[in-house]
C-alpha positions as CSV (number, residue, x, y, z in Angstrom):
1,M,-55.6,47.7,-59.0
2,P,-57.5,50.9,-60.1
3,P,-55.8,52.7,-63.0
4,C,-54.9,55.6,-60.6
5,C,-52.8,53.4,-58.3
6,E,-49.5,51.6,-58.5
7,L,-47.2,49.7,-56.2
8,V,-43.6,50.9,-56.4
9,A,-40.6,49.4,-54.7
10,D,-38.9,52.0,-52.5
11,E,-36.3,51.7,-49.8
12,R,-38.2,54.4,-47.9
13,G,-41.3,52.3,-48.1
14,G,-44.8,53.5,-47.7
15,V,-48.5,53.0,-48.4
16,A,-50.5,55.8,-49.8
17,G,-53.3,57.4,-47.8
18,A,-55.2,60.2,-49.5
19,I,-54.6,61.1,-53.1
20,G,-51.1,62.6,-53.4
21,E,-50.1,61.4,-49.9
22,T,-47.6,58.7,-49.1
23,R,-47.1,57.3,-45.6
24,S,-43.9,55.5,-44.6
25,V,-44.8,52.0,-43.8
26,G,-42.8,48.9,-44.6
27,K,-40.7,48.2,-47.7
28,V,-43.3,49.0,-50.4
29,E,-44.9,52.1,-51.7
30,M,-48.5,52.5,-52.9
31,R,-49.0,55.8,-54.7
32,R,-52.0,57.3,-56.3
33,T,-50.7,58.5,-59.7
34,S,-53.7,60.2,-61.1
35,P,-57.3,61.2,-60.0
36,R,-60.1,58.7,-60.6
37,P,-62.2,59.2,-63.8
38,Q,-64.4,62.2,-63.5
39,K,-67.4,60.4,-64.9
40,N,-67.8,58.3,-61.7
41,L,-68.9,61.2,-59.5
42,H,-70.4,58.9,-56.8
43,Y,-67.0,57.2,-56.4
44,L,-65.2,60.6,-56.1
45,I,-67.7,61.8,-53.4
46,M,-67.3,58.6,-51.4
47,S,-63.6,57.8,-51.7
48,G,-62.3,60.4,-49.3
49,R,-63.5,58.6,-46.2
50,I,-62.1,56.0,-43.9
51,V,-64.1,53.3,-42.2
52,C,-63.1,52.6,-38.6
53,K,-64.1,49.5,-36.8
54,F,-63.5,49.4,-33.0
55,G,-63.4,46.0,-31.3
56,G,-64.7,44.9,-27.9
57,S,-61.6,45.9,-26.0
58,S,-61.8,49.4,-27.7
59,V,-65.3,50.0,-26.3
60,A,-64.9,48.2,-23.0
61,D,-65.6,51.3,-20.9
62,A,-66.1,55.1,-20.9
63,N,-62.4,55.8,-21.1
64,Q,-62.1,53.8,-24.2
65,F,-65.0,55.8,-25.7
66,R,-63.0,58.9,-25.1
67,K,-59.9,57.4,-26.8
68,I,-62.1,56.7,-29.9
69,K,-63.3,60.3,-30.0
70,S,-59.7,61.5,-29.9
71,I,-58.8,59.1,-32.7
72,L,-61.6,60.3,-34.9
73,E,-60.8,64.0,-34.2
74,G,-57.2,63.3,-35.3
75,N,-58.3,62.6,-38.9
76,S,-61.3,64.3,-40.5
77,E,-61.5,61.5,-43.1
78,R,-62.6,59.0,-40.4
79,R,-66.4,59.4,-41.0
80,I,-67.8,55.9,-40.7
81,V,-67.6,54.0,-37.4
82,V,-68.4,50.4,-36.7
83,V,-68.5,49.1,-33.1
84,S,-68.5,45.7,-31.4
85,A,-70.2,45.0,-28.1
86,P,-68.1,46.0,-25.1
87,G,-65.4,43.5,-24.2
88,K,-63.7,42.5,-21.0
89,R,-62.2,45.1,-18.7
90,N,-60.2,42.4,-16.8
91,V,-59.6,38.7,-17.1
92,Q,-62.2,37.8,-14.5
93,E,-65.0,39.6,-16.3
94,S,-67.3,38.0,-19.0
95,K,-67.8,39.5,-22.4
96,L,-71.2,41.1,-22.9
97,T,-71.8,38.9,-25.9
98,D,-71.3,35.8,-23.7
99,L,-73.7,37.3,-21.1
100,L,-76.3,37.9,-23.8
101,Y,-76.0,34.3,-24.9
102,S,-76.5,33.1,-21.3
103,T,-79.5,35.4,-20.8
104,Y,-81.2,34.1,-23.9
105,D,-80.6,30.5,-22.9
106,F,-82.0,31.1,-19.4
107,A,-85.0,32.9,-20.8
108,K,-85.7,30.4,-23.5
109,N,-85.7,27.6,-20.9
110,G,-88.0,29.5,-18.5
111,L,-85.2,30.1,-16.0
112,D,-84.3,33.2,-14.0
113,F,-81.9,35.3,-16.1
114,A,-81.6,38.1,-13.5
115,E,-77.9,37.5,-12.7
116,P,-76.5,37.9,-16.2
117,W,-79.0,40.6,-17.1
118,K,-78.0,42.7,-14.1
119,L,-74.4,42.6,-15.3
120,I,-75.4,43.6,-18.8
121,R,-77.7,46.4,-17.7
122,S,-75.2,47.9,-15.2
123,R,-72.4,47.9,-17.8
124,Y,-74.2,50.0,-20.4
125,I,-75.7,52.4,-17.8
126,E,-72.2,52.8,-16.2
127,I,-70.7,53.8,-19.6
128,A,-73.5,56.2,-20.4
129,N,-73.4,57.8,-16.9
130,E,-69.6,58.2,-17.0
131,L,-69.9,60.0,-20.3
132,S,-72.5,62.3,-18.8
133,L,-75.0,61.4,-21.6
134,R,-78.7,62.1,-21.4
135,S,-79.2,58.7,-23.0
136,N,-82.4,56.7,-23.5
137,I,-80.4,53.6,-22.9
138,H,-82.5,52.8,-19.8
139,E,-85.6,52.7,-22.1
140,E,-83.8,50.5,-24.6
141,L,-82.8,48.1,-21.9
142,D,-86.3,48.1,-20.4
143,K,-87.8,47.1,-23.8
144,L,-85.3,44.3,-24.2
145,E,-86.0,43.0,-20.7
146,E,-89.7,43.1,-21.4
147,L,-89.3,41.1,-24.6
148,L,-87.2,38.5,-22.7
149,L,-89.9,38.2,-20.1
150,E,-93.1,38.3,-22.2
151,K,-92.2,37.2,-25.7
152,T,-89.3,34.8,-25.2
153,Q,-90.5,32.2,-27.7
154,E,-90.7,34.8,-30.4
155,L,-87.2,36.0,-30.0
156,T,-84.2,34.5,-31.8
157,V,-80.8,34.1,-30.3
158,D,-79.4,36.3,-33.1
159,F,-81.7,39.2,-32.1
160,V,-80.8,39.0,-28.4
161,V,-77.1,38.7,-29.0
162,S,-77.0,41.5,-31.6
163,R,-78.3,43.9,-28.9
164,G,-74.7,44.0,-27.6
165,E,-73.5,45.9,-30.7
166,Y,-76.8,47.8,-31.1
167,L,-76.8,49.3,-27.6
168,C,-73.1,50.1,-27.9
169,A,-73.6,51.9,-31.2
170,K,-76.5,53.9,-29.7
171,I,-74.3,55.1,-26.9
172,M,-71.4,55.8,-29.2
173,S,-73.5,57.8,-31.7
174,E,-74.9,60.0,-28.9
175,F,-71.4,60.5,-27.4
176,L,-69.9,61.5,-30.8
177,G,-72.9,63.5,-31.9
178,A,-73.1,61.1,-34.9
179,R,-75.9,59.7,-37.0
180,F,-76.9,56.1,-35.9
181,V,-77.6,53.8,-38.8
182,D,-78.8,50.3,-37.9
183,A,-77.2,47.3,-39.7
184,F,-80.6,45.6,-39.9
185,P,-82.1,45.4,-42.5
186,L,-79.6,47.5,-44.3
187,I,-76.9,44.9,-44.7
188,Q,-78.3,41.8,-46.4
189,F,-76.2,38.7,-47.0
190,D,-76.5,35.1,-48.0
191,S,-75.4,32.0,-46.1
192,Q,-71.8,32.6,-47.3
193,Y,-71.9,36.2,-46.0
194,K,-72.0,37.5,-49.6
195,V,-73.8,40.8,-49.7
196,T,-76.3,41.5,-52.5
197,A,-75.6,44.2,-55.1
198,E,-78.8,45.9,-54.1
199,S,-77.7,45.9,-50.4
200,L,-74.4,47.4,-51.3
201,Q,-76.2,50.2,-53.2
202,N,-78.5,50.7,-50.2
203,I,-75.5,51.0,-47.9
204,A,-73.9,53.6,-50.2
205,D,-77.1,55.6,-50.3
206,A,-77.6,55.4,-46.5
207,L,-74.0,56.6,-45.8
208,S,-73.8,59.0,-48.8
209,D,-73.5,62.3,-46.8
210,S,-69.7,62.7,-46.8
211,K,-69.9,65.5,-44.2
212,S,-71.7,63.4,-41.6
213,L,-70.2,61.1,-39.0
214,F,-72.0,57.7,-38.9
215,V,-72.1,55.0,-36.3
216,V,-73.1,51.5,-37.4
217,P,-73.4,48.4,-35.1
218,G,-71.3,45.5,-36.3
219,F,-71.8,41.7,-36.2
220,Y,-75.3,41.5,-37.7
221,G,-77.5,42.3,-40.6
222,S,-80.4,40.6,-42.5
223,D,-80.5,37.2,-44.2
224,M,-82.2,36.7,-47.6
225,R,-85.6,36.2,-46.0
226,G,-85.5,39.4,-44.1
227,N,-84.7,37.9,-40.7
228,L,-82.1,39.5,-38.4
229,K,-78.9,37.4,-38.7
230,T,-75.5,37.6,-37.0
231,F,-72.1,36.8,-38.5
232,T,-69.8,34.3,-36.9
233,R,-67.8,35.5,-33.8
234,G,-65.6,38.4,-34.7
235,G,-68.2,39.4,-37.3
236,S,-67.9,43.1,-36.7
237,D,-64.7,42.9,-38.8
238,I,-66.9,41.7,-41.7
239,T,-69.3,44.6,-41.2
240,G,-66.4,47.1,-41.5
241,G,-65.2,45.4,-44.7
242,I,-68.7,45.5,-46.3
243,L,-69.1,49.2,-45.5
244,A,-65.7,50.0,-46.9
245,N,-66.6,48.2,-50.1
246,A,-70.0,49.7,-50.5
247,C,-68.7,53.3,-49.8
248,D,-65.5,52.9,-51.9
249,A,-63.6,53.9,-48.8
250,L,-60.1,55.3,-48.9
251,A,-59.1,52.8,-46.3
252,Y,-60.5,50.4,-43.6
253,E,-59.0,50.9,-40.2
254,N,-59.5,48.0,-37.8
255,W,-58.8,49.3,-34.2
256,T,-58.1,46.6,-31.6
257,D,-55.8,46.1,-28.6
258,V,-52.7,45.1,-30.5
259,S,-50.4,47.2,-32.7
260,G,-50.8,45.2,-35.9
261,L,-49.6,41.7,-36.8
262,L,-46.4,40.0,-35.7
263,M,-44.1,37.8,-37.7
264,A,-44.7,34.9,-35.3
265,D,-46.8,34.0,-32.3
266,P,-45.3,36.1,-29.4
267,R,-46.2,33.2,-27.0
268,I,-43.6,31.1,-28.9
269,V,-41.1,33.8,-30.2
270,K,-40.5,36.4,-27.5
271,G,-40.1,39.9,-28.9
272,A,-41.4,38.8,-32.4
273,R,-41.1,41.7,-34.8
274,S,-44.1,43.5,-36.3
275,I,-45.2,43.3,-39.9
276,N,-45.5,46.7,-41.5
277,Y,-47.1,45.6,-44.7
278,V,-48.7,42.3,-45.8
279,S,-50.6,41.5,-49.0
280,Y,-54.1,40.2,-49.2
281,R,-52.7,36.8,-50.4
282,E,-50.2,36.6,-47.6
283,I,-52.7,37.5,-44.9
284,R,-55.0,34.8,-46.2
285,E,-52.2,32.2,-46.0
286,L,-51.2,33.3,-42.5
287,A,-54.8,33.5,-41.2
288,Y,-55.5,30.0,-42.5
289,S,-52.4,28.7,-40.9
290,G,-53.2,30.0,-37.4
291,A,-52.4,33.8,-37.3
292,S,-55.5,35.5,-35.8
293,V,-56.1,39.3,-35.5
294,L,-58.6,40.0,-38.2
295,H,-61.6,37.9,-39.3
296,D,-60.6,36.4,-42.7
297,E,-64.1,37.0,-44.2
298,S,-63.6,40.8,-43.8
299,I,-60.7,40.8,-46.3
300,A,-62.6,39.8,-49.4
301,P,-64.8,42.9,-49.7
302,C,-61.8,45.2,-49.4
303,R,-59.6,43.1,-51.7
304,A,-62.4,43.4,-54.4
305,K,-61.7,47.1,-54.6
306,N,-58.1,47.3,-53.5
307,I,-59.0,49.1,-50.3
308,S,-56.2,48.9,-47.8
309,I,-56.8,47.5,-44.3
310,N,-54.9,49.0,-41.4
311,I,-54.7,47.1,-38.1
312,R,-54.3,49.7,-35.4
313,N,-54.1,49.9,-31.6
314,T,-56.7,52.0,-29.8
315,N,-54.4,52.3,-26.8
316,E,-51.4,53.3,-28.9
317,P,-52.9,55.4,-31.8
318,G,-49.4,56.7,-32.7
319,N,-48.3,53.3,-33.8
320,Q,-48.9,52.8,-37.6
321,G,-49.7,49.1,-37.1
322,T,-50.0,46.8,-40.1
323,I,-51.3,47.6,-43.5
324,I,-52.9,44.8,-45.6
325,G,-53.1,45.7,-49.3
326,P,-52.4,44.6,-52.9
327,T,-49.4,42.5,-53.8
328,P,-46.3,44.7,-54.1
329,L,-44.3,44.7,-57.3
330,H,-41.1,44.2,-55.4
331,T,-40.1,43.4,-51.8
332,S,-36.8,43.1,-50.1
333,R,-38.1,40.8,-47.4
334,P,-37.6,37.0,-47.9
335,I,-40.5,36.2,-45.7
336,T,-43.5,38.1,-44.2
337,G,-44.5,35.8,-41.4
338,I,-44.7,32.4,-39.9
339,A,-47.8,30.7,-38.5
340,G,-48.8,27.2,-37.6
341,R,-51.5,24.9,-36.1
342,K,-51.5,21.7,-34.2
343,D,-54.0,18.8,-33.9
344,F,-53.7,17.3,-37.4
345,S,-53.6,13.7,-38.5
346,M,-52.0,12.2,-41.6
347,L,-53.7,9.4,-43.5
348,Y,-51.0,7.5,-45.4
349,I,-52.2,5.2,-48.2
350,E,-49.9,3.1,-50.3
351,K,-50.8,1.0,-53.4
352,S,-48.7,-0.4,-56.2
353,M,-49.4,1.3,-59.6
354,M,-51.6,3.9,-57.9
355,N,-50.7,6.5,-60.6
356,K,-52.3,4.2,-63.2
357,E,-55.6,3.9,-61.4
358,R,-57.7,6.7,-62.7
359,G,-59.7,8.7,-60.0
360,F,-57.9,7.1,-57.0
361,G,-57.3,10.4,-55.3
362,R,-60.9,11.7,-56.0
363,K,-62.4,8.5,-54.5
364,V,-60.4,8.8,-51.3
365,L,-61.3,12.4,-50.8
366,T,-65.0,11.6,-51.6
367,I,-64.9,9.0,-48.8
368,L,-63.6,11.7,-46.4
369,E,-66.2,14.2,-47.6
370,E,-69.1,11.7,-47.0
371,H,-67.9,11.4,-43.4
372,A,-67.7,15.2,-43.0
373,V,-63.9,15.3,-42.9
374,S,-62.3,18.1,-44.9
375,Y,-58.6,17.9,-45.8
376,E,-55.9,20.5,-45.4
377,L,-53.4,19.3,-48.0
378,S,-52.5,16.1,-49.9
379,P,-48.9,15.6,-50.9
380,C,-48.5,12.5,-53.1
381,G,-46.0,10.1,-54.5
382,I,-46.2,7.7,-57.5
383,D,-47.6,4.9,-55.4
384,S,-48.5,6.7,-52.2
385,M,-51.0,9.3,-51.1
386,N,-51.0,11.4,-47.9
387,V,-54.0,13.3,-46.7
388,V,-53.7,15.7,-43.8
389,V,-57.0,16.2,-41.9
390,D,-58.2,17.7,-38.6
391,S,-57.6,15.1,-35.8
392,K,-60.9,15.7,-34.0
393,S,-62.9,15.3,-37.2
394,L,-61.2,12.1,-38.1
395,A,-61.3,10.6,-34.6
396,K,-65.1,10.5,-34.7
397,V,-65.2,8.4,-37.9
398,E,-61.7,6.8,-38.0
399,E,-62.8,3.2,-38.1
400,E,-65.5,3.8,-40.7
401,V,-63.1,5.8,-43.0
402,R,-60.4,3.2,-42.7
403,A,-62.8,0.3,-43.4
404,E,-64.3,2.1,-46.5
405,I,-60.9,2.9,-48.0
406,E,-59.8,-0.7,-47.5
407,Q,-62.9,-2.0,-49.1
408,K,-63.2,0.4,-52.1
409,M,-59.5,1.2,-52.8
410,Q,-57.8,-2.1,-51.7
411,P,-54.5,-0.4,-50.7
412,N,-51.4,-2.4,-49.9
413,K,-51.0,-0.3,-46.8
414,I,-53.0,2.2,-44.9
415,K,-51.8,4.0,-41.7
416,I,-52.8,7.0,-39.7
417,F,-50.3,9.2,-38.0
418,N,-51.6,11.5,-35.2
419,D,-50.0,14.4,-33.4
420,V,-49.0,16.3,-36.5
421,A,-48.5,20.1,-36.7
422,L,-48.4,22.3,-39.8
423,I,-46.2,25.4,-40.1
424,A,-46.5,27.9,-43.0
425,T,-43.7,30.2,-43.9
426,V,-45.2,32.9,-46.0
427,G,-43.8,35.7,-48.2
428,H,-43.8,37.0,-51.7
429,G,-40.0,37.5,-51.4
430,M,-39.4,33.8,-51.6
431,V,-40.1,33.6,-55.3
432,N,-37.1,35.8,-56.2
433,Q,-34.6,34.5,-53.7
434,I,-32.6,31.4,-54.5
435,G,-32.1,28.9,-51.7
436,T,-35.0,29.9,-49.5
437,A,-36.2,26.3,-49.1
438,A,-32.7,25.1,-48.4
439,R,-32.3,27.7,-45.6
440,L,-35.6,26.6,-44.1
441,F,-34.8,22.9,-44.1
442,N,-31.2,23.5,-42.9
443,A,-32.5,25.5,-40.0
444,L,-34.8,22.6,-39.0
445,A,-32.1,20.0,-39.5
446,N,-29.7,22.0,-37.3
447,E,-32.3,21.7,-34.5
448,K,-32.7,18.0,-35.3
449,I,-36.3,18.4,-36.2
450,N,-37.8,15.7,-38.5
451,V,-39.9,17.0,-41.4
452,R,-42.8,14.7,-42.0
453,I,-44.6,16.8,-44.8
454,I,-43.3,19.2,-47.4
455,D,-45.7,21.2,-49.5
456,Q,-45.0,24.3,-51.7
457,G,-47.5,25.6,-54.3
458,S,-46.4,26.8,-57.7
459,S,-47.0,30.4,-56.7
460,E,-44.1,30.0,-54.2
461,I,-45.8,32.3,-51.8
462,N,-45.5,29.8,-48.9
463,I,-43.8,26.6,-47.8
464,I,-45.7,24.3,-45.5
465,V,-43.9,21.7,-43.4
466,G,-45.4,19.1,-41.2
467,V,-43.6,18.2,-38.0
468,N,-44.4,16.2,-34.9
469,E,-46.3,18.3,-32.4
470,V,-43.5,18.0,-29.8
471,D,-41.3,19.9,-32.2
472,F,-43.8,22.6,-33.1
473,E,-42.5,25.5,-31.0
474,R,-38.9,24.6,-31.7
475,A,-39.5,24.5,-35.4
476,I,-41.1,28.0,-35.5
477,K,-38.3,29.4,-33.4
478,A,-35.7,27.9,-35.8
479,I,-37.4,29.3,-38.9
480,Y,-37.8,32.7,-37.3
481,E,-34.1,32.8,-36.2
482,E,-33.0,31.9,-39.8
483,F,-35.1,34.4,-41.7
484,V,-35.5,37.3,-39.2
485,E,-32.9,37.4,-36.5
486,K,-30.0,36.5,-38.8
487,V,-31.0,39.1,-41.3
488,V,-31.4,41.8,-38.6
489,N,-28.0,40.9,-37.1
490,L,-26.4,41.2,-40.6
491,E,-27.9,44.7,-41.0
């Protein structure tokens, strides 16, 4: 953490906003204790701004654009805006990104793309017209249509699909009276989405005017060869994280259609409570185990500079949502959240004196790697080894993997168990509370749920259990009842 910040346990709770400000959120307090060093003037100039990313549902129509304007006007520090392509307005409608993929596929194969293109064109024009803009969006759409008709073979799918964010950002910048800054070729990244130091400096320079309001399209940038390249789906989150890092932002607000994270999947636990504060480490564990609100690649750029991430709801701007930030010094919560995934298989290998056979585990994992099967976790005994893998990946090569293990490792027994689910119970509070594991397993035992796998790292930030898929929902409900509802009832 920067020398001017500290995390302090406080029953009032809170996470700092601007220097000298403390907002009441959760059970931790993050307070700026002194100004940043005067010698870094660039950092001082940049640090008073907030990066705001608005997802597809937040830019779905003209009314959503107006909500965004109101949100920005509510805090003068919100000066850098990232937008996705417009999302669905109803369940029957297709996302514009999906329509752009379809348009490209039709055009590339010499087929008529008039139907998806009509929907794309009308959507953008409708938004611009309802906002009473004198927009050149018609010209932009005409240029793109001409390229699709006449230079199809020269276009890449990344370019065509990126126009969803590009056109949205063009309309948004005009509506807000903001400066449009294109993400291409400004944001340059490698195959792992790691941005170059030169690119970070270029971004900082391009957005250096602290008095201006900027709009940047999300989801794309430039690869190392200078070609336009998109991130994976949900990549606008990554764009926001990169800009926050480059500009040493005060915070990164990710505006969506939910009011932050919940302690469990609301489809399983009705009325699941919200998470006010979660650490970078906790959110990584929860996201990996199935919780999904924020693209996990967007966290790393902010974590590198201890920039807090705030998940907010465009439709409920008064709700403070969830803050993701540094690990608190203390927390009164035993757990932060519960997440899980299905569709795993467990490879069980037994061999006498396995522990004396040097490299046994490495050789097994190498066999899986050579067949493009990655493993989730691998709890072991003295003479046994379990490897949990994705069921779909293993199913494609199950016979080959089994045969190779039998040939090379000569086990006494090898068996594959399918229909396994993994559940992660996550929280920094577990390390300081005696009996957390006992409570968890008692809760599952009381529901007569058989635990197939137990895994807990030395950090004690999470406990992972494997159960039969038929017990998945009941297991999550039992853990939630033990650690959340019982605590609330006691209070």
